[in-house]
Backbone atoms as SQL, in Angstrom:
CREATE TABLE atoms (id INTEGER PRIMARY KEY, chain TEXT, resi INTEGER, resn TEXT, atom TEXT, x REAL, y REAL, z REAL);
INSERT INTO atoms VALUES
  (1, 'A', 1, 'MET', 'N', 3.244, -28.352, 8.576),
  (2, 'A', 1, 'MET', 'CA', 2.562, -27.322, 9.716),
  (3, 'A', 1, 'MET', 'C', 1.362, -27.078, 10.556),
  (4, 'A', 2, 'ASN', 'N', 1.677, -26.768, 11.908),
  (5, 'A', 2, 'ASN', 'CA', 0.761, -26.893, 13.268),
  (6, 'A', 2, 'ASN', 'C', -0.014, -25.793, 13.288),
  (7, 'A', 3, 'THR', 'N', -0.960, -25.650, 13.788),
  (8, 'A', 3, 'THR', 'CA', -2.352, -24.843, 14.074),
  (9, 'A', 3, 'THR', 'C', -2.073, -23.276, 13.989),
  (10, 'A', 4, 'LEU', 'N', -1.398, -23.605, 15.787),
  (11, 'A', 4, 'LEU', 'CA', -1.021, -22.628, 16.080),
  (12, 'A', 4, 'LEU', 'C', 0.287, -21.360, 15.027),
  (13, 'A', 5, 'SER', 'N', 1.134, -22.153, 13.700),
  (14, 'A', 5, 'SER', 'CA', 1.726, -21.971, 13.409),
  (15, 'A', 5, 'SER', 'C', 1.057, -21.242, 12.058),
  (16, 'A', 6, 'LEU', 'N', 0.092, -21.597, 11.745),
  (17, 'A', 6, 'LEU', 'CA', -1.046, -20.883, 10.753),
  (18, 'A', 6, 'LEU', 'C', -1.266, -19.635, 11.319),
  (19, 'A', 7, 'ASP', 'N', -2.449, -19.915, 12.466),
  (20, 'A', 7, 'ASP', 'CA', -2.294, -18.595, 13.092),
  (21, 'A', 7, 'ASP', 'C', -1.444, -17.130, 12.794),
  (22, 'A', 8, 'ARG', 'N', -1.005, -17.525, 13.746),
  (23, 'A', 8, 'ARG', 'CA', 0.369, -16.811, 13.390),
  (24, 'A', 8, 'ARG', 'C', 0.524, -15.728, 12.348),
  (25, 'A', 9, 'MET', 'N', 1.169, -16.975, 11.344),
  (26, 'A', 9, 'MET', 'CA', 1.394, -16.487, 9.963),
  (27, 'A', 9, 'MET', 'C', -0.029, -15.553, 9.106),
  (28, 'A', 10, 'GLY', 'N', -1.590, -16.119, 9.677),
  (29, 'A', 10, 'GLY', 'CA', -2.742, -16.129, 9.311),
  (30, 'A', 10, 'GLY', 'C', -2.495, -14.438, 10.175),
  (31, 'A', 11, 'GLY', 'N', -2.580, -14.174, 11.253),
  (32, 'A', 11, 'GLY', 'CA', -2.852, -12.782, 11.989),
  (33, 'A', 11, 'GLY', 'C', -1.993, -12.073, 11.299),
  (34, 'A', 12, 'VAL', 'N', -0.789, -12.077, 11.477),
  (35, 'A', 12, 'VAL', 'CA', 0.316, -11.242, 10.629),
  (36, 'A', 12, 'VAL', 'C', -0.465, -10.477, 9.122),
  (37, 'A', 13, 'ALA', 'N', -0.866, -11.868, 8.335),
  (38, 'A', 13, 'ALA', 'CA', -1.142, -11.444, 6.976),
  (39, 'A', 13, 'ALA', 'C', -2.567, -10.624, 7.075),
  (40, 'A', 14, 'SER', 'N', -3.235, -10.927, 8.347),
  (41, 'A', 14, 'SER', 'CA', -4.341, -10.318, 8.423),
  (42, 'A', 14, 'SER', 'C', -4.289, -8.722, 8.866),
  (43, 'A', 15, 'ALA', 'N', -3.030, -8.486, 9.136),
  (44, 'A', 15, 'ALA', 'CA', -2.501, -7.289, 10.354),
  (45, 'A', 15, 'ALA', 'C', -2.355, -6.909, 9.060),
  (46, 'A', 16, 'THR', 'N', -1.646, -6.720, 7.600),
  (47, 'A', 16, 'THR', 'CA', -0.918, -6.490, 7.492),
  (48, 'A', 16, 'THR', 'C', -1.495, -6.289, 6.354),
  (49, 'A', 17, 'CYS', 'N', -3.310, -6.783, 6.158),
  (50, 'A', 17, 'CYS', 'CA', -4.063, -6.131, 4.905),
  (51, 'A', 17, 'CYS', 'C', -4.820, -5.023, 5.472),
  (52, 'A', 18, 'ALA', 'N', -4.719, -5.526, 7.163),
  (53, 'A', 18, 'ALA', 'CA', -5.866, -4.244, 7.737),
  (54, 'A', 18, 'ALA', 'C', -5.052, -2.721, 7.766),
  (55, 'A', 19, 'LEU', 'N', -3.860, -3.010, 7.855),
  (56, 'A', 19, 'LEU', 'CA', -3.067, -1.788, 8.143),
  (57, 'A', 19, 'LEU', 'C', -2.336, -1.059, 6.747),
  (58, 'A', 20, 'HIS', 'N', -2.500, -1.554, 5.666),
  (59, 'A', 20, 'HIS', 'CA', -2.529, -1.666, 4.265),
  (60, 'A', 20, 'HIS', 'C', -3.506, -0.701, 3.692),
  (61, 'A', 21, 'CYS', 'N', -5.054, -1.139, 4.311),
  (62, 'A', 21, 'CYS', 'CA', -5.889, -0.471, 4.024),
  (63, 'A', 21, 'CYS', 'C', -6.591, 0.000, 4.186),
  (64, 'A', 22, 'LEU', 'N', -5.986, 0.794, 5.532),
  (65, 'A', 22, 'LEU', 'CA', -5.870, 1.792, 6.566),
  (66, 'A', 22, 'LEU', 'C', -5.772, 3.151, 6.414),
  (67, 'A', 23, 'VAL', 'N', -3.889, 2.895, 6.236),
  (68, 'A', 23, 'VAL', 'CA', -2.888, 3.842, 5.052),
  (69, 'A', 23, 'VAL', 'C', -3.495, 4.393, 3.919),
  (70, 'A', 24, 'LEU', 'N', -3.502, 3.450, 3.269),
  (71, 'A', 24, 'LEU', 'CA', -4.182, 4.063, 1.954),
  (72, 'A', 24, 'LEU', 'C', -5.098, 4.942, 1.656),
  (73, 'A', 25, 'SER', 'N', -6.547, 4.512, 3.267),
  (74, 'A', 25, 'SER', 'CA', -7.398, 5.343, 2.902),
  (75, 'A', 25, 'SER', 'C', -7.136, 5.995, 3.846),
  (76, 'A', 26, 'VAL', 'N', -6.454, 6.608, 4.781),
  (77, 'A', 26, 'VAL', 'CA', -5.773, 7.690, 5.379),
  (78, 'A', 26, 'VAL', 'C', -5.491, 8.618, 4.725),
  (79, 'A', 27, 'ALA', 'N', -3.536, 7.577, 5.147),
  (80, 'A', 27, 'ALA', 'CA', -2.680, 8.458, 4.618),
  (81, 'A', 27, 'ALA', 'C', -2.365, 8.995, 3.669),
  (82, 'A', 28, 'PRO', 'N', -3.209, 8.540, 1.913),
  (83, 'A', 28, 'PRO', 'CA', -2.243, 8.213, 1.073),
  (84, 'A', 28, 'PRO', 'C', -0.840, 9.108, 1.343),
  (85, 'A', 29, 'ALA', 'N', -1.411, 10.445, 0.642),
  (86, 'A', 29, 'ALA', 'CA', 0.364, 11.783, 1.475),
  (87, 'A', 29, 'ALA', 'C', 1.610, 10.809, 1.506),
  (88, 'A', 30, 'LEU', 'N', 1.632, 10.401, 2.679),
  (89, 'A', 30, 'LEU', 'CA', 1.958, 9.604, 3.137),
  (90, 'A', 30, 'LEU', 'C', 2.838, 8.211, 2.330),
  (91, 'A', 31, 'VAL', 'N', 1.626, 7.600, 2.178),
  (92, 'A', 31, 'VAL', 'CA', 2.639, 6.196, 1.408),
  (93, 'A', 31, 'VAL', 'C', 3.081, 7.212, -0.391),
  (94, 'A', 32, 'THR', 'N', 2.820, 7.903, -0.688),
  (95, 'A', 32, 'THR', 'CA', 3.714, 9.304, -1.609),
  (96, 'A', 32, 'THR', 'C', 4.981, 9.612, -1.233),
  (97, 'A', 33, 'SER', 'N', 5.066, 10.245, 0.302),
  (98, 'A', 33, 'SER', 'CA', 5.697, 10.617, 0.350),
  (99, 'A', 33, 'SER', 'C', 6.597, 9.820, 1.589),
  (100, 'A', 34, 'LEU', 'N', 7.265, 8.944, 1.466),
  (101, 'A', 34, 'LEU', 'CA', 8.014, 7.829, 2.094),
  (102, 'A', 34, 'LEU', 'C', 8.521, 7.104, 0.575),
  (103, 'A', 35, 'GLY', 'N', 7.936, 7.121, -0.534),
  (104, 'A', 35, 'GLY', 'CA', 8.437, 6.487, -1.419),
  (105, 'A', 35, 'GLY', 'C', 7.816, 5.145, -2.036),
  (106, 'A', 36, 'VAL', 'N', 6.515, 4.810, -1.460),
  (107, 'A', 36, 'VAL', 'CA', 6.499, 3.670, -1.438),
  (108, 'A', 36, 'VAL', 'C', 4.796, 3.437, -2.186),
  (109, 'A', 37, 'GLU', 'N', 5.049, 3.975, -2.670),
  (110, 'A', 37, 'GLU', 'CA', 3.603, 3.894, -3.931),
  (111, 'A', 37, 'GLU', 'C', 3.173, 3.021, -5.067),
  (112, 'A', 38, 'PHE', 'N', 4.084, 2.144, -4.896),
  (113, 'A', 38, 'PHE', 'CA', 3.999, 1.217, -5.140),
  (114, 'A', 38, 'PHE', 'C', 3.253, -0.158, -4.769),
  (115, 'A', 39, 'LEU', 'N', 2.777, 0.313, -3.804),
  (116, 'A', 39, 'LEU', 'CA', 2.178, -0.232, -2.166),
  (117, 'A', 39, 'LEU', 'C', 0.374, -0.190, -2.518),
  (118, 'A', 40, 'ALA', 'N', 0.459, 0.435, -3.831),
  (119, 'A', 40, 'ALA', 'CA', -1.184, 1.127, -4.248),
  (120, 'A', 40, 'ALA', 'C', -1.763, 0.159, -5.355),
  (121, 'A', 41, 'GLN', 'N', -1.094, -0.736, -6.316),
  (122, 'A', 41, 'GLN', 'CA', -0.986, -1.174, -7.431),
  (123, 'A', 41, 'GLN', 'C', -2.142, -2.295, -6.903),
  (124, 'A', 42, 'GLU', 'N', -2.668, -2.365, -7.281),
  (125, 'A', 42, 'GLU', 'CA', -4.122, -3.260, -7.156),
  (126, 'A', 42, 'GLU', 'C', -3.606, -4.926, -6.599),
  (127, 'A', 43, 'VAL', 'N', -2.021, -5.317, -7.704),
  (128, 'A', 43, 'VAL', 'CA', -1.219, -5.983, -7.338),
  (129, 'A', 43, 'VAL', 'C', -0.849, -6.457, -5.511),
  (130, 'A', 44, 'PHE', 'N', -1.069, -5.542, -5.484),
  (131, 'A', 44, 'PHE', 'CA', -0.707, -6.005, -3.883),
  (132, 'A', 44, 'PHE', 'C', -1.486, -5.567, -3.070),
  (133, 'A', 45, 'GLU', 'N', -2.982, -4.585, -3.190),
  (134, 'A', 45, 'GLU', 'CA', -4.266, -4.956, -2.801),
  (135, 'A', 45, 'GLU', 'C', -5.390, -5.963, -3.045),
  (136, 'A', 46, 'TRP', 'N', -4.729, -7.519, -3.712),
  (137, 'A', 46, 'TRP', 'CA', -5.627, -8.038, -4.179),
  (138, 'A', 46, 'TRP', 'C', -4.129, -9.627, -2.878),
  (139, 'A', 47, 'GLY', 'N', -3.188, -9.191, -3.461),
  (140, 'A', 47, 'GLY', 'CA', -2.196, -9.954, -3.057),
  (141, 'A', 47, 'GLY', 'C', -2.450, -10.571, -1.117),
  (142, 'A', 48, 'PHE', 'N', -2.199, -9.025, -0.632),
  (143, 'A', 48, 'PHE', 'CA', -2.736, -9.319, 0.550),
  (144, 'A', 48, 'PHE', 'C', -4.120, -9.652, 1.297),
  (145, 'A', 49, 'PHE', 'N', -4.711, -8.821, 0.440),
  (146, 'A', 49, 'PHE', 'CA', -6.428, -9.771, 0.362),
  (147, 'A', 49, 'PHE', 'C', -6.450, -11.279, 0.416),
  (148, 'A', 50, 'ALA', 'N', -5.915, -12.203, -0.858),
  (149, 'A', 50, 'ALA', 'CA', -5.850, -13.405, -1.096),
  (150, 'A', 50, 'ALA', 'C', -4.828, -13.687, -0.065),
  (151, 'A', 51, 'ALA', 'N', -3.889, -13.586, 0.712),
  (152, 'A', 51, 'ALA', 'CA', -3.301, -14.175, 1.727),
  (153, 'A', 51, 'ALA', 'C', -4.319, -14.469, 3.116),
  (154, 'A', 52, 'ALA', 'N', -4.338, -13.707, 2.948),
  (155, 'A', 52, 'ALA', 'CA', -5.273, -12.803, 4.656),
  (156, 'A', 52, 'ALA', 'C', -6.537, -13.918, 4.392),
  (157, 'A', 53, 'VAL', 'N', -7.203, -14.198, 3.401),
  (158, 'A', 53, 'VAL', 'CA', -8.106, -14.799, 3.532),
  (159, 'A', 53, 'VAL', 'C', -8.555, -16.453, 3.447),
  (160, 'A', 54, 'THR', 'N', -6.770, -17.035, 2.816),
  (161, 'A', 54, 'THR', 'CA', -6.561, -18.080, 2.377),
  (162, 'A', 54, 'THR', 'C', -5.642, -18.625, 3.575),
  (163, 'A', 55, 'LEU', 'N', -4.965, -17.773, 3.877),
  (164, 'A', 55, 'LEU', 'CA', -4.529, -18.492, 5.577),
  (165, 'A', 55, 'LEU', 'C', -6.009, -18.456, 6.353),
  (166, 'A', 56, 'ALA', 'N', -6.573, -17.853, 6.422),
  (167, 'A', 56, 'ALA', 'CA', -7.898, -17.911, 7.515),
  (168, 'A', 56, 'ALA', 'C', -8.441, -18.727, 7.419),
  (169, 'A', 57, 'ALA', 'N', -8.787, -19.268, 6.210),
  (170, 'A', 57, 'ALA', 'CA', -9.620, -20.655, 5.715),
  (171, 'A', 57, 'ALA', 'C', -9.006, -21.643, 6.133),
  (172, 'A', 58, 'ILE', 'N', -7.554, -22.104, 5.871),
  (173, 'A', 58, 'ILE', 'CA', -7.122, -22.969, 6.321),
  (174, 'A', 58, 'ILE', 'C', -6.448, -23.040, 7.878),
  (175, 'A', 59, 'ALA', 'N', -6.569, -22.221, 8.375),
  (176, 'A', 59, 'ALA', 'CA', -6.557, -22.141, 9.848),
  (177, 'A', 59, 'ALA', 'C', -7.680, -22.517, 9.857),
  (178, 'A', 60, 'ALA', 'N', -8.388, -21.850, 10.190),
  (179, 'A', 60, 'ALA', 'CA', -9.854, -21.980, 10.195),
  (180, 'A', 60, 'ALA', 'C', -10.788, -23.429, 10.491),
  (181, 'A', 61, 'ALA', 'N', -10.522, -24.471, 9.156),
  (182, 'A', 61, 'ALA', 'CA', -10.888, -25.696, 8.779),
  (183, 'A', 61, 'ALA', 'C', -10.036, -26.438, 10.066),
  (184, 'A', 62, 'LEU', 'N', -8.503, -26.148, 9.961),
  (185, 'A', 62, 'LEU', 'CA', -7.310, -26.676, 10.901),
  (186, 'A', 62, 'LEU', 'C', -7.961, -26.964, 12.565),
  (187, 'A', 63, 'GLY', 'N', -7.596, -25.862, 13.018),
  (188, 'A', 63, 'GLY', 'CA', -8.419, -25.582, 13.944),
  (189, 'A', 63, 'GLY', 'C', -9.372, -26.217, 14.546),
  (190, 'A', 64, 'TYR', 'N', -10.205, -25.562, 13.518),
  (191, 'A', 64, 'TYR', 'CA', -11.688, -26.453, 14.041),
  (192, 'A', 64, 'TYR', 'C', -11.421, -27.664, 14.777),
  (193, 'A', 65, 'ARG', 'N', -10.800, -28.984, 13.836),
  (194, 'A', 65, 'ARG', 'CA', -10.731, -29.616, 13.756),
  (195, 'A', 65, 'ARG', 'C', -10.091, -30.225, 15.293),
  (196, 'A', 66, 'VAL', 'N', -9.180, -29.430, 15.202),
  (197, 'A', 66, 'VAL', 'CA', -8.614, -29.673, 16.996),
  (198, 'A', 66, 'VAL', 'C', -9.247, -29.150, 18.049),
  (199, 'A', 67, 'HIS', 'N', -9.873, -27.721, 17.822),
  (200, 'A', 67, 'HIS', 'CA', -10.310, -27.357, 19.401),
  (201, 'A', 67, 'HIS', 'C', -12.380, -27.753, 18.636),
  (202, 'A', 68, 'ARG', 'N', -12.508, -27.699, 18.145),
  (203, 'A', 68, 'ARG', 'CA', -14.258, -27.598, 17.826),
  (204, 'A', 68, 'ARG', 'C', -15.114, -26.988, 17.862),
  (205, 'A', 69, 'ASN', 'N', -14.684, -25.256, 18.439),
  (206, 'A', 69, 'ASN', 'CA', -14.978, -24.253, 19.102),
  (207, 'A', 69, 'ASN', 'C', -15.714, -23.724, 17.872),
  (208, 'A', 70, 'ALA', 'N', -17.269, -24.241, 17.918),
  (209, 'A', 70, 'ALA', 'CA', -17.850, -23.257, 16.155),
  (210, 'A', 70, 'ALA', 'C', -18.001, -22.261, 16.454),
  (211, 'A', 71, 'TRP', 'N', -17.810, -21.093, 17.090),
  (212, 'A', 71, 'TRP', 'CA', -17.225, -19.513, 17.234),
  (213, 'A', 71, 'TRP', 'C', -16.747, -19.364, 16.259),
  (214, 'A', 72, 'VAL', 'N', -14.954, -19.851, 16.629),
  (215, 'A', 72, 'VAL', 'CA', -14.184, -19.450, 15.453),
  (216, 'A', 72, 'VAL', 'C', -14.345, -19.725, 14.756),
  (217, 'A', 73, 'LEU', 'N', -15.428, -20.600, 13.957),
  (218, 'A', 73, 'LEU', 'CA', -15.557, -20.260, 12.319),
  (219, 'A', 73, 'LEU', 'C', -16.668, -19.642, 12.091),
  (220, 'A', 74, 'VAL', 'N', -17.774, -18.716, 12.951),
  (221, 'A', 74, 'VAL', 'CA', -17.803, -18.018, 12.997),
  (222, 'A', 74, 'VAL', 'C', -17.523, -16.641, 12.856),
  (223, 'A', 75, 'GLY', 'N', -16.429, -16.433, 13.401),
  (224, 'A', 75, 'GLY', 'CA', -15.919, -15.025, 13.620),
  (225, 'A', 75, 'GLY', 'C', -14.548, -15.482, 11.779),
  (226, 'A', 76, 'PHE', 'N', -13.948, -16.589, 12.114),
  (227, 'A', 76, 'PHE', 'CA', -13.345, -16.593, 10.060),
  (228, 'A', 76, 'PHE', 'C', -14.579, -16.232, 9.332),
  (229, 'A', 77, 'GLY', 'N', -15.735, -16.815, 9.491),
  (230, 'A', 77, 'GLY', 'CA', -16.726, -16.831, 8.373),
  (231, 'A', 77, 'GLY', 'C', -17.111, -14.927, 8.456),
  (232, 'A', 78, 'LEU', 'N', -17.302, -14.633, 9.570),
  (233, 'A', 78, 'LEU', 'CA', -17.953, -13.033, 9.513),
  (234, 'A', 78, 'LEU', 'C', -16.592, -12.319, 9.048),
  (235, 'A', 79, 'GLY', 'N', -14.931, -12.459, 9.486),
  (236, 'A', 79, 'GLY', 'CA', -14.225, -11.645, 9.160),
  (237, 'A', 79, 'GLY', 'C', -14.530, -11.456, 7.223),
  (238, 'A', 80, 'GLY', 'N', -14.103, -13.179, 7.220),
  (239, 'A', 80, 'GLY', 'CA', -14.053, -13.231, 5.711),
  (240, 'A', 80, 'GLY', 'C', -15.040, -12.480, 4.272),
  (241, 'A', 81, 'LEU', 'N', -16.244, -12.484, 5.356),
  (242, 'A', 81, 'LEU', 'CA', -17.325, -11.991, 5.056),
  (243, 'A', 81, 'LEU', 'C', -17.251, -10.608, 4.027),
  (244, 'A', 82, 'VAL', 'N', -16.856, -9.487, 5.463),
  (245, 'A', 82, 'VAL', 'CA', -16.438, -8.543, 5.648),
  (246, 'A', 82, 'VAL', 'C', -15.213, -7.915, 5.028),
  (247, 'A', 83, 'LEU', 'N', -14.121, -8.229, 4.863),
  (248, 'A', 83, 'LEU', 'CA', -13.438, -7.978, 3.969),
  (249, 'A', 83, 'LEU', 'C', -13.696, -8.264, 2.575),
  (250, 'A', 84, 'VAL', 'N', -14.343, -9.267, 2.453),
  (251, 'A', 84, 'VAL', 'CA', -14.895, -10.081, 1.072),
  (252, 'A', 84, 'VAL', 'C', -15.284, -8.392, 0.402),
  (253, 'A', 85, 'ALA', 'N', -16.154, -8.183, 1.004),
  (254, 'A', 85, 'ALA', 'CA', -17.006, -6.699, 1.007),
  (255, 'A', 85, 'ALA', 'C', -16.779, -5.596, 0.432),
  (256, 'A', 86, 'GLY', 'N', -15.876, -5.389, 1.589),
  (257, 'A', 86, 'GLY', 'CA', -14.544, -4.156, 1.330),
  (258, 'A', 86, 'GLY', 'C', -14.104, -4.333, 0.304),
  (259, 'A', 87, 'ARG', 'N', -13.095, -4.971, -0.090),
  (260, 'A', 87, 'ARG', 'CA', -12.431, -5.907, -1.447),
  (261, 'A', 87, 'ARG', 'C', -13.180, -5.345, -2.197),
  (262, 'A', 88, 'LEU', 'N', -14.086, -5.931, -2.899),
  (263, 'A', 88, 'LEU', 'CA', -14.788, -6.157, -4.061),
  (264, 'A', 88, 'LEU', 'C', -15.400, -4.225, -3.792),
  (265, 'A', 89, 'GLY', 'N', -15.866, -3.451, -2.897),
  (266, 'A', 89, 'GLY', 'CA', -16.379, -2.349, -2.657),
  (267, 'A', 89, 'GLY', 'C', -15.034, -1.675, -3.066),
  (268, 'A', 90, 'GLU', 'N', -14.504, -1.524, -3.023),
  (269, 'A', 90, 'GLU', 'CA', -12.958, -0.814, -3.057),
  (270, 'A', 90, 'GLU', 'C', -12.308, -1.144, -4.594),
  (271, 'A', 91, 'ALA', 'N', -12.805, -2.755, -4.984),
  (272, 'A', 91, 'ALA', 'CA', -11.878, -2.347, -6.882),
  (273, 'A', 91, 'ALA', 'C', -13.082, -2.395, -7.686),
  (274, 'A', 92, 'LEU', 'N', -14.280, -2.204, -7.757),
  (275, 'A', 92, 'LEU', 'CA', -15.444, -1.534, -7.912),
  (276, 'A', 92, 'LEU', 'C', -16.028, -0.301, -7.982),
  (277, 'A', 93, 'GLY', 'N', -15.367, -0.301, -7.006),
  (278, 'A', 93, 'GLY', 'CA', -16.006, 1.401, -6.585),
  (279, 'A', 93, 'GLY', 'C', -17.755, 1.278, -5.955),
  (280, 'A', 94, 'LEU', 'N', -18.108, 0.364, -5.151),
  (281, 'A', 94, 'LEU', 'CA', -19.563, 0.495, -5.927),
  (282, 'A', 94, 'LEU', 'C', -20.050, 1.512, -4.369),
  (283, 'A', 95, 'TYR', 'N', -19.620, 1.502, -3.368),
  (284, 'A', 95, 'TYR', 'CA', -20.355, 2.627, -2.327),
  (285, 'A', 95, 'TYR', 'C', -18.506, 2.547, -1.493),
  (286, 'A', 96, 'GLU', 'N', -19.063, 4.934, -1.029),
  (287, 'A', 96, 'GLU', 'CA', -18.111, 5.143, 0.577),
  (288, 'A', 96, 'GLU', 'C', -18.056, 3.824, 1.189),
  (289, 'A', 97, 'GLY', 'N', -16.737, 3.852, 2.430),
  (290, 'A', 97, 'GLY', 'CA', -16.385, 3.536, 2.854),
  (291, 'A', 97, 'GLY', 'C', -15.858, 1.759, 2.600),
  (292, 'A', 98, 'ALA', 'N', -15.857, 1.523, 1.587),
  (293, 'A', 98, 'ALA', 'CA', -15.503, 0.161, 1.592),
  (294, 'A', 98, 'ALA', 'C', -14.403, -0.217, 2.002),
  (295, 'A', 99, 'ALA', 'N', -13.013, 0.858, 1.991),
  (296, 'A', 99, 'ALA', 'CA', -11.693, 0.279, 3.120),
  (297, 'A', 99, 'ALA', 'C', -12.203, 0.420, 4.520),
  (298, 'A', 100, 'GLY', 'N', -13.431, 1.149, 5.014),
  (299, 'A', 100, 'GLY', 'CA', -13.703, 0.661, 5.984),
  (300, 'A', 100, 'GLY', 'C', -13.955, -0.223, 6.502),
  (301, 'A', 101, 'LEU', 'N', -14.674, -1.598, 5.445),
  (302, 'A', 101, 'LEU', 'CA', -14.965, -2.590, 5.453),
  (303, 'A', 101, 'LEU', 'C', -14.097, -3.624, 5.783),
  (304, 'A', 102, 'ALA', 'N', -13.013, -3.132, 4.709),
  (305, 'A', 102, 'ALA', 'CA', -11.693, -4.453, 4.001),
  (306, 'A', 102, 'ALA', 'C', -11.147, -4.007, 5.297),
  (307, 'A', 103, 'VAL', 'N', -10.947, -2.742, 6.166),
  (308, 'A', 103, 'VAL', 'CA', -10.168, -2.363, 7.294),
  (309, 'A', 103, 'VAL', 'C', -10.590, -3.324, 8.795),
  (310, 'A', 104, 'ALA', 'N', -12.080, -3.089, 8.763),
  (311, 'A', 104, 'ALA', 'CA', -12.843, -4.233, 9.623),
  (312, 'A', 104, 'ALA', 'C', -13.049, -5.768, 9.917),
  (313, 'A', 105, 'GLY', 'N', -12.999, -6.091, 8.475),
  (314, 'A', 105, 'GLY', 'CA', -12.909, -7.489, 8.102),
  (315, 'A', 105, 'GLY', 'C', -11.560, -8.318, 8.690),
  (316, 'A', 106, 'GLY', 'N', -10.763, -7.418, 8.170),
  (317, 'A', 106, 'GLY', 'CA', -8.582, -7.963, 8.761),
  (318, 'A', 106, 'GLY', 'C', -8.892, -7.997, 10.278),
  (319, 'A', 107, 'LEU', 'N', -8.780, -6.860, 10.767),
  (320, 'A', 107, 'LEU', 'CA', -8.973, -7.528, 12.242),
  (321, 'A', 107, 'LEU', 'C', -10.139, -8.129, 12.655),
  (322, 'A', 108, 'MET', 'N', -11.151, -8.722, 11.743),
  (323, 'A', 108, 'MET', 'CA', -11.972, -9.834, 12.294),
  (324, 'A', 108, 'MET', 'C', -11.458, -10.763, 12.353),
  (325, 'A', 109, 'LEU', 'N', -10.818, -11.132, 10.970),
  (326, 'A', 109, 'LEU', 'CA', -9.751, -11.926, 11.341),
  (327, 'A', 109, 'LEU', 'C', -8.592, -12.096, 12.056),
  (328, 'A', 110, 'VAL', 'N', -8.044, -11.698, 12.014),
  (329, 'A', 110, 'VAL', 'CA', -6.984, -11.293, 13.005),
  (330, 'A', 110, 'VAL', 'C', -7.058, -12.137, 14.819),
  (331, 'A', 111, 'ALA', 'N', -8.475, -10.936, 15.130),
  (332, 'A', 111, 'ALA', 'CA', -9.215, -11.277, 16.178),
  (333, 'A', 111, 'ALA', 'C', -9.826, -13.261, 16.517),
  (334, 'A', 112, 'SER', 'N', -9.405, -13.183, 15.609),
  (335, 'A', 112, 'SER', 'CA', -10.400, -14.843, 15.002),
  (336, 'A', 112, 'SER', 'C', -9.277, -16.225, 15.411),
  (337, 'A', 113, 'HIS', 'N', -7.886, -15.296, 14.885),
  (338, 'A', 113, 'HIS', 'CA', -6.498, -16.081, 14.677),
  (339, 'A', 113, 'HIS', 'C', -6.500, -16.497, 16.312),
  (340, 'A', 114, 'VAL', 'N', -7.095, -15.059, 16.850),
  (341, 'A', 114, 'VAL', 'CA', -6.614, -15.386, 18.007),
  (342, 'A', 114, 'VAL', 'C', -6.559, -16.013, 19.154),
  (343, 'A', 115, 'PHE', 'N', -8.080, -15.962, 18.834),
  (344, 'A', 115, 'PHE', 'CA', -9.263, -16.584, 19.640),
  (345, 'A', 115, 'PHE', 'C', -8.549, -18.377, 19.054),
  (346, 'A', 116, 'SER', 'N', -8.311, -18.967, 17.824),
  (347, 'A', 116, 'SER', 'CA', -8.390, -20.322, 17.271),
  (348, 'A', 116, 'SER', 'C', -7.191, -20.438, 18.343),
  (349, 'A', 117, 'ALA', 'N', -5.670, -19.419, 18.167),
  (350, 'A', 117, 'ALA', 'CA', -4.739, -19.957, 18.380),
  (351, 'A', 117, 'ALA', 'C', -5.099, -19.996, 20.351),
  (352, 'A', 118, 'ARG', 'N', -5.588, -19.339, 20.876),
  (353, 'A', 118, 'ARG', 'CA', -5.970, -19.621, 22.774),
  (354, 'A', 118, 'ARG', 'C', -6.537, -20.589, 22.876),
  (355, 'A', 119, 'ARG', 'N', -7.810, -21.392, 21.877),
  (356, 'A', 119, 'ARG', 'CA', -8.575, -22.592, 22.262),
  (357, 'A', 119, 'ARG', 'C', -7.507, -23.444, 21.467),
  (358, 'A', 120, 'THR', 'N', -6.477, -23.614, 20.652),
  (359, 'A', 120, 'THR', 'CA', -6.141, -24.735, 20.351),
  (360, 'A', 120, 'THR', 'C', -4.457, -25.116, 21.737),
  (361, 'A', 121, 'ARG', 'N', -4.292, -23.925, 22.161),
  (362, 'A', 121, 'ARG', 'CA', -3.456, -23.925, 23.080),
  (363, 'A', 121, 'ARG', 'C', -4.056, -24.696, 24.820),
  (364, 'A', 122, 'ALA', 'N', -5.533, -24.112, 24.828),
  (365, 'A', 122, 'ALA', 'CA', -5.901, -24.964, 25.487),
  (366, 'A', 122, 'ALA', 'C', -6.425, -26.258, 25.482),
  (367, 'A', 123, 'CYS', 'N', -6.140, -27.229, 24.445),
  (368, 'A', 123, 'CYS', 'CA', -6.568, -28.179, 24.020),
  (369, 'A', 123, 'CYS', 'C', -5.170, -29.041, 23.811),
  (370, 'A', 124, 'GLN', 'N', -3.973, -28.488, 24.112),
  (371, 'A', 124, 'GLN', 'CA', -3.100, -29.265, 23.980),
  (372, 'A', 124, 'GLN', 'C', -2.722, -29.833, 25.656),
  (373, 'A', 125, 'GLY', 'N', -2.434, -31.575, 25.107),
  (374, 'A', 125, 'GLY', 'CA', -2.859, -31.526, 26.689),
  (375, 'A', 125, 'GLY', 'C', -4.241, -32.257, 26.762),
  (376, 'A', 126, 'ALA', 'N', -4.673, -31.406, 26.655),
  (377, 'A', 126, 'ALA', 'CA', -6.541, -32.176, 27.211),
  (378, 'A', 126, 'ALA', 'C', -7.157, -32.816, 26.110),
  (379, 'A', 127, 'CYS', 'N', -8.373, -33.543, 26.018),
  (380, 'A', 127, 'CYS', 'CA', -9.157, -33.563, 25.402),
  (381, 'A', 127, 'CYS', 'C', -10.631, -31.909, 24.759),
  (382, 'A', 128, 'CYS', 'N', -9.912, -32.248, 23.792),
  (383, 'A', 128, 'CYS', 'CA', -11.711, -31.233, 23.480),
  (384, 'A', 128, 'CYS', 'C', -12.405, -31.738, 22.792),
  (385, 'A', 129, 'THR', 'N', -13.115, -31.090, 23.189),
  (386, 'A', 129, 'THR', 'CA', -15.595, -32.035, 22.702),
  (387, 'A', 129, 'THR', 'C', -15.977, -30.665, 22.855);
């Protein structure tokens, strides 16, 4: 699998994770009224989180090998840390606003995937250093 595909899949996973956190924190009644309250179960929370973080880590490592752009690693690292802080804050009830951190971390990962994919495309047919 190439790095562009990983960035696409990772971007979708991160966006799904961020959207899930946003909807569950802002409009929980909407989830119930649509009959999809099963999405609020911990298994889904951790599943979206795991998919987003795992794909981000793999895409960051493989993308960096192609384009050697350290800012991509910084973006993935910060996004991952913010997402971890948000998810753990939610799961353990550590502080208010944890869902906001999870949404922000997911969006940071989406932006990092987009940036990584752009850098990878720029390197195709050219020598990146």
